[in-house]
C-alpha positions as CSV (number, residue, x, y, z in Angstrom):
1,M,-12.7,-9.7,6.1
2,P,-15.3,-7.9,4.1
3,N,-15.5,-8.0,0.3
4,V,-15.5,-4.5,-1.0
5,K,-16.8,-3.6,-4.5
6,L,-14.4,-1.9,-6.9
7,E,-16.3,1.4,-6.9
8,S,-16.0,1.6,-3.0
9,L,-12.2,0.9,-2.8
10,Q,-10.1,3.7,-1.5
11,Q,-6.4,4.4,-1.5
12,G,-4.8,3.1,1.6
13,M,-7.1,0.2,2.2
14,I,-5.2,-3.0,3.1
15,V,-5.7,-6.1,0.9
16,T,-6.2,-9.2,3.1
17,S,-5.9,-11.9,0.4
18,D,-3.9,-12.1,-2.8
19,V,-5.8,-10.7,-5.8
20,R,-5.3,-12.7,-9.0
21,N,-6.7,-12.5,-12.5
22,L,-8.4,-15.4,-14.4
23,D,-5.0,-16.7,-15.4
24,N,-3.9,-16.9,-11.7
25,M,-1.4,-14.1,-12.2
26,L,-0.8,-12.1,-9.0
27,L,-2.1,-8.6,-9.4
28,I,-1.9,-7.4,-5.8
29,P,-0.4,-9.3,-2.8
30,A,-2.1,-9.7,0.5
31,G,-0.9,-7.0,3.0
32,C,-0.5,-4.3,0.4
33,A,-2.1,-0.9,0.9
34,L,-4.0,0.0,-2.2
35,T,-2.9,2.9,-4.4
36,D,-5.0,4.6,-7.1
37,R,-2.8,2.9,-9.7
38,Q,-3.7,-0.5,-8.3
39,I,-7.4,0.3,-8.2
40,N,-7.1,1.2,-11.9
41,I,-5.4,-2.1,-12.6
42,L,-8.2,-4.0,-10.9
43,N,-10.7,-2.1,-13.1
44,S,-8.7,-2.9,-16.2
45,W,-8.7,-6.7,-15.3
46,G,-12.4,-6.6,-14.5
47,I,-12.0,-7.5,-10.9
48,A,-15.4,-6.7,-9.3
49,E,-14.5,-6.9,-5.6
50,I,-11.6,-7.8,-3.3
51,Q,-11.1,-8.5,0.4
52,V,-9.8,-5.7,2.6
53,E,-9.4,-5.2,6.3
54,A,-12.5,-4.2,8.1
55,L,-13.0,-0.5,8.1
56,G,-13.3,1.0,11.5
57,D,-11.5,4.2,12.5
58,P,-10.4,5.9,9.3
59,E,-6.9,6.4,10.7
60,D,-6.6,2.6,11.2
61,S,-7.2,1.9,7.5
62,A,-5.5,4.9,6.1
63,D,-2.2,4.6,4.2
64,P,0.4,5.2,6.9
65,L,2.4,7.2,4.4
66,L,-0.3,9.8,4.6
67,L,-0.1,10.1,8.4
68,V,3.7,10.7,8.6
69,P,4.9,14.3,8.2
70,P,6.4,15.0,4.7
71,E,9.9,15.7,6.1
72,T,9.8,12.4,8.0
73,L,8.6,10.6,4.8
74,E,11.4,12.1,2.7
75,Q,14.0,11.1,5.4
76,M,12.7,7.5,5.4
77,K,12.8,7.4,1.5
78,G,16.4,8.7,1.5
79,E,17.5,6.1,4.1
80,L,15.9,3.2,2.3
81,R,17.3,4.3,-1.1
82,A,20.8,4.6,0.4
83,A,20.5,1.2,2.0
84,F,19.0,-0.8,-0.8
85,W,18.6,0.6,-4.3
86,E,20.4,2.6,-7.0
87,P,17.9,4.6,-9.1
88,R,19.0,2.8,-12.3
89,D,18.1,-0.6,-10.7
90,T,14.4,0.1,-10.1
91,G,11.6,-1.6,-12.0
92,P,8.0,-2.3,-11.0
93,V,8.8,-5.2,-8.7
94,E,11.5,-3.2,-6.9
95,E,9.2,-0.2,-6.6
96,E,6.5,-2.3,-5.0
97,V,8.9,-3.9,-2.5
98,F,10.3,-0.4,-1.8
99,N,6.8,0.9,-1.1
100,L,5.9,-2.1,1.1
101,V,9.1,-1.6,3.2
102,L,8.4,2.2,3.4
103,R,4.8,1.6,4.6
104,R,6.1,-0.9,7.2
105,R,8.6,1.6,8.5
106,A,5.9,4.3,8.6
107,R,3.7,2.0,10.7
108,Q,6.6,1.3,13.1
109,I,7.2,5.1,13.4
110,L,3.5,5.8,14.0
111,E,3.4,3.1,16.7
112,R,6.3,4.8,18.6
113,Q,5.3,8.4,18.0
114,P,1.8,9.0,16.6
115,F,1.5,12.2,14.6
116,H,-1.7,14.2,14.6
117,S,-2.9,16.0,11.5
């Protein structure tokens, strides 16, 4: 797993090992696809580089949510919200779990029926 410098990180890259600050507080869990917000958090904490999956085919490392058609993505979000969360119950942790489940579902859909952009 290559270490990638902060300035080279891109949205959608998959983190391969937990990213922690100097106090051992978890900033980003392994398996998470990076968002712009998380890259900004890494910058704020002074994290110089992290481990991400090897970059080969750009579609392999891309955020699966970017590869699913918008109408399919909205349908998936609606199904997950109906099954798990009420809007008043969401906080940062619940939002992160929701996004991880959403990405997992998107990968499953893409495996069964790849969409071409």
